[in-house]
N, C-alpha and C positions, 0 to 999 in steps of 0.2 A: 718293628711290629709287635704288638702285645695284646693279648686277650685280657678282658677285665670282668670282674664280678663283684658286686657290692652286696653286703648282708648286714642287717641291723640285729642287735642282740638285746634281749630282755633278760630279767632275772631268771636263772635255771631253777627248775623245780627242786626243792630240798636245799637250795643254796642261798646265801645272802648276796646282796649286790657285789660287795668286795670279793667274795669267794667266786662269783660268776666271772668277774673281770680277771682275777688272778689265774683262774684255771685256763682261760683262753690265752692270756698273755704269756703264760708259761709255755704254751705249745709254740707260739711265735718265737720265743727267746731260747728255745731248745738249742744247746751248743752242738748237738749232733745234726741239726738241720740248719741252723742260722750261720751264714758266713760273713754277714756284715749287719749293723744295725745303726741307725741315727735317730734322732728324736727332736721335737720342738716343744719347748715350754714345759718339759717334764723329763724325768729320768726313766729309761726303759724298765729297769728293775723294780722301781717303785711307782710305775705309772698308774697301777690299780688304786693305790692310796691316794695319789695326787688328783687322779680323775675324781675320786670320791669326795676329796676336800672341795673341790670346785663344785660339785654337786651340793654339798651341804651348805656352801656359800650361797648358792642359788636359791636353795629353800629358805634361808634366812631373809634373803632380799625380797623375793617375790611371794613367799608364803605357799608356794606350791610344792607338792611332793617331788622330791628329785629322783626318787627311785621309780616313780610311775613312767611307762612308756619305755623307750629304748635307752639302754645305758651307754652303749657304745656302737660304732659301726666298724666294719672290717671291709676293706677293698684287696682283692686279690689280682695281681698283675703278673701275667705269665709270658715269658719270651721264648722264641724257638731256640732250639739247640745251636750254640755257637754264635749267635747273632751279637751278644753283648757280653761284656765282662762283669765281674761281681761289682766293681767300682761303678760301672756305667748303669747297671740294673739298679743299684742303690741310689744313684744320683737322680736317675729318671723317677723312681719311686717317691723320692723327697719332694721333687719338684710337683709331681702329680698331687701329693698330699697338700703341699703349700697352696697350689693354686686352686685345688678343690675346697679347701677350707678357708681360703682368702686370708690365712694367718690368724684366724679368730678362735681357733680350736686346737687343744693339745692333741699331739699325735706322735707316734714313733713308727718307724719303717724297719721290718726284718726282711733281709734277703736270704732265701732258702736255696740249697743246692742239692737237696736229697731225692729229687724226682728225675734226674737225668737232664733237667733243664732249669734255668734260673727262673725264680719267681718271688714277687714281693707279697708280703703280708702288711698291709697298712691298717693301723688301729687308731682311730680318732674319737675323742670324747664327744658325746651328744651334747654336752653343755658347754657354752662358750666360756673362754678363759676368764672373761670379766663377770661371768656368773649372772648375766642378764637375760639370756635367751637359750633355746634349745634348738638343735639341728633337726629339721623335719625330712623325712625320707619322702620327697615329692614324687608324683606320678612322673615316669620317665627318667628317673635319676640313673638307671643303669645305662640308658643310651647316652646321657650327658657325660657320665664317668668314662665310657668308652670313647666318646668324642674327644674329650680332653686328653685322654691317653694317646690317642692316634695322633693328636696335634703335637704333643710333646716328642712323640716317636719321629715324626716327620722333621721337627726341628733339630733332632739329633741323628739325622742321616739314616733312620731306620725305616723298613718297609712298613706298610699297613695293609690289612685285608680291604681290598678295593670294594667288593661286593658281597658282604657277609651273607651266607645262606641261612634259611630258617627251617627248622622242623615243621612238621605239619600242625604242631600245637603253637607255633608262633616264636618258639625259643631260638635264639641264634646257635648255630652249630660251633663247636669249638675248633680250634685251628686245623687238628689232625683230620677231622671229619670234613671240614671245607676242602682240604687239598685232595682228599679222596673221592670227592664228587666228580665223576667221570662224565657228566652229560655234555660238557663243552670242553673237550680237551684242546689245548692250544695247538696250533699248527706247527710242523717241525720246520727247522731252518731250510731244509731241502725243499719242502713244499712252498715256503715263502720265496725262495729264489725262482723256482719254476713258475710261480704266479707272476713274479716281477718280470721274468724274461718274456712270458707271453703277453703281459701288458705293453712292453717295449715293442715287441715284434708286431703288434696290432697298429702301432703308430707308424710303421713302415720307416725305420730310420735309413738315411741314404747310404750309410756304410757302417763297418763294424767299430769305427771310433765313435760315430754318433750313437750307436747301441750301447757302447760302455759308458758314454756321457750320460744317457738317459737312465741307465741303471744307477748311476752315481746319484742323480737327482732324486731317485727313490730311496736312497739311504744305503746302498750297496757298494762296498769298497772292494776294489779288486787288485790282484797282483799276478805277475807273470813269474812262472818257476822254470825249471829245467825242461828242455824240450819243447818249449812254447805251451807248457802247462798252464791253464788259466784258472784261478780260484776266487771266489767271492765270499764275503761275510756281511751280515745285516748289522749295521752300526746302530740303527734306530732301536733294535731289539736287543741289544747287548750280547751278539754273538761273539765268541772269542775265537774259535777255530774256523779256519776257512773251509768252505765247501768246493771241491773240484768240479769243474764244469766238464762233465763226460757222461756218456751214456750209462756206464756201469754204475754211476753214483746217482744220477737224476732220472735215468730212464731213457728209452729210445726217443730220439729227436732232439736230444739236449747236449749234443757234442758241439765242439767248435765248427766242425765242418757242416753239421746240420744247420746250425744257426747262419753261418755265412751263406749257405745255399739258399735259405729263406729270404735273407736281406738281399741277395743278388737277383732274387725272382726266380730261381731255377727250381725251387721246391715250393709249393703252396703251404701256408699255415694250416695244420691239421684242423679238422672241424671240431674235434673234441677239446681243443685248446682255444676255442674262440670266445670263452667267456671266462677270463681268469678273475681271481680275487683281487680287488683293489689294494694293492700293497700300502698305499698311501695312508690308509686308515689304521694306523697303529694305535696302541693303548697310549693316550696322551699322558696319563698319570706315570706309567712306567719310563716313558721317555723323558719326562721332567725329572723323575728321581735320579735317572742315569746322569742326566746334565748336572744335577747338584752334586751327585757322588764324584763325578769327573773333575768338577771344580776347575774347569779350564775351557778355553775356547772365548772367541769374541762374544757370542751370546752371553755366556756366563758373566764375562767382565762387564758388559754393559748393564747387565741386571745387578751385579754386586755394587756397583757404583751409586745405585739409586735405592735398592730395596734390600731388606735384611732378611734372614732366614725365617723369622717368625711370619712375616707376611707371605713368604713362598709356602710356608707349612699351611697357612690358612687358605691360600689359593688352592693347593692340592686338596684340601679337605672339602672345599666347595665343589670341586670337580667331582670327587667321589661320591658325595651326598646327592648330587644332582645328575649322576650317571652320565657326566659329560666326558666320555672317554675318547671321543674323536674331536679334532680341532674344529672341523666344519660345524659340529653341533654347538660347541661353545660360541663360534662366531654367529650362528643363527639365533642363539639365545640372547646374545648381546644386542643384536639388531631388533629382535622382537621386544625386548626390554625398553630399548630407546624409543621405539615406535610406541609402545604403550604409555610411557611417560609423556611424550609429546602430546598424545591424544588426550591424556588426563589433564595436561596443562591447557590445551585449547579449550576442552570442556568447561574447565573452571573459569577461564576467561570469559567465555560465553555467558555462563551463569552471572558472573560479577557485572558484565555489561548490561544484562537484563535487570539485575537488581538496581543498578545505578539509574536506569531509565525509569524503572518503576518508581523509585524514590523522588526522581525529579518531576515525574508526571503528578504524583500525589502532591508534592509542594507547589506545583504550578496551580492545580485545581483548588487548593486552600487559598492561595494568594488571589486567584481569579475571583473566588466566591466571596472573600473578605472585602475586597476593593470594588466590587462591581457596583454596588449601590452608589458609591461615591462617583464612579465614572458615568453612570446613568444620569445623576444629578448635574454632572458637568455638561452632558449633552443637553439637558433641559435649559441649561443656563446659556445655551448656544455657544459653548466653548469660550466662556467668559475668562479673559485673562486674570481678573481679580480672583476668580474661583480657583483657576489653575495654580496661581501663586500661593493660594492658601492650602491646597491639596496636592502639590506637585510630587510628593514622595509617594502617595498612594496611587495616583494616576499612572506614574511611572512603573510601579509594582504590577498594576493591572495589565498594561501593555506588555510588559516582560513576560508575565504569566501567559497571556494570550499567545504571544509568539513562541514560547517554549512548548505549550500544548500543540499548536500547529506543527511544529518541527517533529515532536516526538511521534504524534498520531499519523503524520503524513497522509491526511485525507481520511483516516479511519474514524470510526465511530467512538465517541468518548465513553470509556467504561465507568461504571458507578465505583464510588469509593470502596464499597464492601467487597467488590470483586477484585480490586486492586490489592487490598489488604490480604485476601485469601491468596492471590498470586505471590505476594511477597513472602507469606509463610511457606508456600511450596517451593520457592526458589531458596529460601533460607534452609530448608531440609535438604535440597538437592545439592546446596553449596557445602553442607556438612559432609554429606556422602562423598561429594566430588573431592574434598580435601583429604578424606580417608583414602580414596583411591589414589590420588596424586601422591600422598606421602608413601604409600606402599609401592607404588610404581617407580618413584625416585629412589627409594632405597634399594629396590631390586635392580634398577639401572645401575646405580652407583657401584653396588657389590659386583655385578657381572662385568661391568666395564672395567672395573679396577682389576678383578681377576684376569681378565683378558689382557690388559696391559702388561700385568706382571708376567704373564705366559709368554707374551709376544716379545718382551724385552729378553727373557731368558732363552728363548729359542730362536730369536732373531727372525721371526717370521714376518713382522710388519713394522714399519716405522712408527715413530711417536706421533707423527702429524695425523695419521689416520684415526688413532685413539681419540685425539683431541677433538677431531671433527665429529666423531661419534658422540662424544660428550656433549658437544654443543647442540 
């Protein structure tokens, strides 16, 4: 996990462009702070001069003032204490810079260790290396930098902030403030175990073995200790130490004897425990991150043979950005997206069918009108064979047009040509709008179904056939 910040720099008051860049770059390269440095298309020690040379070349090629606007950009990327080494932070910073600039801009990365935690200072030129364009700080660039950084962190098995909180003025809180937000404190492992026990007891298991089996299905592993001591731990939430099943730990009514008594019907389930929290609804993102970190198990092996880590990082980021922290929500979204795509497809097919009928009717009306005088003369000639032989093609077109109109109208009134043309224009507009909706719905469906398939393979929740059925 890393927090990010992007800042553009212009010429400082009282300094030249070169002086401004050298002043900022010297801070990044300060040996008292800098633990590692890497660069692309430049040397860090002379980057200010090389950046300027690129800008001068840009001015010669385009005729535009190279010093006008932003001189360079800086991205700050900070990591929690102990999560990465200097080498890992440097590698992540370099990859972030390379993917952000797409290899078209000079940059260098300084990894600092002077603040108690590792953080990167990424400096990149605002002028492209080929001196043909400048980098524009677009609206929302901060969001996309953070999004890219999160993606790379996930690819490197690091955590990310799932739901960044905002200040009242709309700015995102930094990592420390986010952790200190106590509005929604996570439940303890003891509370999770008590909730799971209440959930299983409400299902009225037939015996104690069935009780243990149901708890296992909810993600709780158990072990027996000395003196028939029973302990549990929540695998789905990453619990390391076991929690003892006893009243002194969990409270009255949670000893082995109490639970056996409830199962055997000798003691009713207390009223206050009649509405436990659904333990199945764990944080899907955390669950997946733990699966990847473990790197073992059948679910992981199934996924690893088909997908790569970058695809899983993209899936995790999709879950976070769409607040899909529960598997059932992901499944509902996939179902809704699939239904939306099918509805859009059906609507588009109906419009195209109506347009085809409209075109056929207009064509039939034109053929009917053009060939009607010939057919009327044919009738006057009392269906003369000689006249038919001379105008056989025109008479055939007339009869075909008459049959087509009868089939399309199905007893209805023949509309005027102006009305048909107006209807065509309306259908054309509807088709354009329908195609836009279809493309949007199709893209959404493909994305969410691909993400769900990815998650299913990793967690082993559902088979491949079910996803293929949904795609169809």
